C-alpha positions in Angstrom: 0.0 0.0 0.0 2.8 2.4 0.9 4.6 1.5 -2.3 1.5 2.3 -4.4 1.0 5.6 -2.5 4.6 6.5 -3.2 4.2 5.7 -6.9 1.0 7.8 -7.1 2.6 10.7 -5.4 5.7 10.5 -7.6 3.5 10.4 -10.7 1.5 13.4 -9.7 4.7 15.3 -8.9 6.0 14.5 -12.4 2.8 15.7 -14.1 2.7 18.9 -12.1 6.4 19.7 -12.5 6.3 19.0 -16.3 3.1 21.1 -16.7 4.5 24.0 -14.7 7.9 24.0 -16.5 6.2 23.9 -19.9 4.0 26.9 -19.0 7.0 28.9 -17.8 8.8 27.9 -21.1 5.7 29.1 -23.1 5.8 32.5 -21.2 9.6 32.8 -22.0 9.0 32.0 -25.7 6.3 34.7 -26.0 8.6 37.2 -24.4 11.7 36.2 -26.4 9.9 36.0 -29.7 8.0 39.3 -29.5 4.6 37.6 -29.3 5.0 35.6 -32.5 5.5 31.9 -31.8 5.0 28.5 -33.6 2.4 26.4 -32.0 4.3 23.2 -31.0 1.5 21.6 -28.9 4.5 20.4 -26.7 2.4 20.9 -23.6 -0.4 18.7 -24.9 1.9 15.9 -26.2 4.1 15.9 -23.1 1.2 15.9 -20.6 -0.5 13.1 -22.6 2.7 11.0 -22.4 3.2 11.6 -18.7 -0.4 10.9 -17.9 -0.3 7.6 -19.8 2.9 6.6 -18.0 1.2 7.5 -14.7 -1.7 5.2 -15.6 0.7 2.3 -16.2 2.4 2.9 -12.9 -0.8 3.4 -10.8 -2.6 0.5 -12.5 0.3 -1.7 -11.5 0.3 -3.8 -14.6 2.6 -6.7 -14.7 5.1 -4.7 -16.8 8.5 -3.4 -15.9 8.1 0.5 -15.5 11.2 1.0 -17.7 9.5 -1.1 -20.5 6.3 1.0 -20.2 8.4 4.2 -20.3 10.3 3.0 -23.4 7.2 2.0 -25.3 5.3 5.2 -24.5 8.4 7.4 -25.1 8.8 5.7 -28.5 5.3 6.6 -29.5 5.8 10.1 -28.3 8.9 10.6 -30.5 7.2 9.1 -33.5 4.3 11.6 -33.1 6.7 14.5 -32.9 8.7 13.3 -36.0 5.5 12.9 -38.0 4.5 16.5 -37.1 8.0 17.7 -38.1 8.3 15.9 -41.4 4.6 16.4 -42.5 5.4 20.1 -42.7 2.2 21.3 -40.9 2.8 24.3 -38.7 0.8 27.0 -37.0 2.2 30.5 -36.3 0.5 32.4 -33.5 0.6 36.2 -33.5 -0.7 37.8 -30.3 -2.6 41.1 -30.2 -2.3 41.9 -33.9 -4.4 43.9 -36.3 -6.0 42.5 -39.5 -4.5 45.4 -41.5 -1.1 44.1 -40.6 -1.6 40.4 -40.7 -3.2 39.9 -44.1 -1.1 42.4 -46.2 2.2 41.0 -44.9 1.2 37.4 -45.8 0.1 38.4 -49.4 3.2 40.5 -49.9 5.5 37.6 -48.8 3.6 35.2 -51.1 4.1 37.5 -54.1 7.7 38.4 -53.3 8.6 34.7 -53.1 6.9 34.0 -56.4 4.0 31.8 -55.1 0.9 31.6 -57.2 -2.1 31.5 -54.9 -5.8 31.5 -54.8 -7.6 33.4 -52.0 -10.9 32.4 -50.5 -13.0 33.9 -47.8 -13.5 32.0 -44.5 -16.6 31.8 -42.3 -16.2 35.3 -40.9 -14.3 38.5 -41.7 -11.2 37.6 -39.8 -10.6 34.3 -41.6 -9.1 33.6 -45.1 -7.7 30.6 -46.9 -4.8 30.7 -49.4 -4.3 27.7 -51.7 -0.8 27.2 -53.2 -1.3 24.4 -55.8 2.3 24.1 -56.8 3.3 23.3 -53.2 0.2 21.3 -52.4 -0.3 23.7 -49.4 -3.2 25.5 -47.8 -2.6 28.5 -45.6 -5.5 29.6 -43.3 -5.6 32.8 -41.2 -8.0 32.9 -38.4 -8.5 35.7 -35.9 -11.7 34.4 -34.4 -14.8 36.5 -33.9 -13.9 37.9 -30.5 -12.0 41.1 -29.9 -12.1 44.6 -31.3 -9.0 46.3 -32.5 -6.4 43.6 -31.8 -6.8 39.8 -31.8 -4.7 36.7 -31.5 -4.3 35.4 -35.1 -3.3 31.8 -36.1 -1.7 31.2 -39.5 -2.0 27.4 -40.2 0.0 25.6 -42.9 -1.3 22.2 -44.1 0.9 20.4 -46.6 0.9 17.0 -48.1 4.7 16.8 -47.6 7.6 18.9 -46.5 8.6 21.8 -48.6 11.7 24.0 -48.1 10.1 26.9 -49.9 7.1 26.8 -47.5 9.6 26.6 -44.5 11.4 29.6 -45.9 8.0 31.4 -46.2 7.2 30.5 -42.6 10.5 31.9 -41.3 10.1 35.1 -43.4 6.6 35.6 -42.0 7.7 35.1 -38.4 10.5 37.7 -38.8 8.1 40.2 -40.5 5.5 39.9 -37.7 8.2 40.0 -35.0 9.5 43.2 -36.5 6.0 44.8 -36.0 6.2 44.0 -32.2 9.8 44.9 -31.5 9.0 47.4 -28.7 6.0 45.5 -27.3 5.9 43.2 -24.2 2.9 40.8 -24.0 2.3 41.0 -20.3 -1.2 39.4 -20.5 0.1 36.2 -22.1 3.3 36.0 -20.1 1.6 36.6 -16.8 -1.2 34.1 -17.7 1.2 31.3 -18.4 3.4 32.1 -15.3 0.3 32.3 -13.2 -1.0 28.9 -14.3 2.4 27.4 -13.7 2.6 28.8 -10.2 -1.0 27.7 -9.6 -0.2 24.1 -10.6 2.8 24.1 -8.1 0.6 25.6 -5.3 -2.3 23.1 -5.9 0.2 20.2 -6.2 1.9 21.2 -2.9 -1.4 21.6 -1.1 -2.7 18.1 -2.0 0.7 16.3 -1.6 1.8 17.9 1.7 
């Protein structure tokens, strides 16, 4: 019984620690990259991995913990590699204006010689750009909430990896970061840090 309690406590500590560290890292990324980041979903994938590992430990299956860890970690790495080589990526731009987001993307597409077709989305802050030659669709979505500034997501969906698309992504990130050079995104930074501290406090309260 004591051994099981120790395993459960250790598992929850791992989940809480990983979660808090990832939130602090997200806050640092937002600060360092001027509010323009790539959506890695690292928090989601890591927490899923740790949660499944915790399930194996608590359920006390007749499997060596190291074997369980190796199997789950292998699946985790495979998922990450698939995401990397598939070429899909989402760029998040915090507190931006539509009159900056859309013109910069169109200018970059033209400057790099892409032929594209533009389609309207479901609302005014959404648009889809199809690049047939690269088998890629780019969608911009700012959501329906917010007035002057919104958080925009530029999503790339490709059938395969394209170095021209990767070059476009880097160029867009640099262009949007240049617009935010003198801005600090306190709301997003403090939200992530606050959630990280909250996880640590709640974890400490329940464990001790």
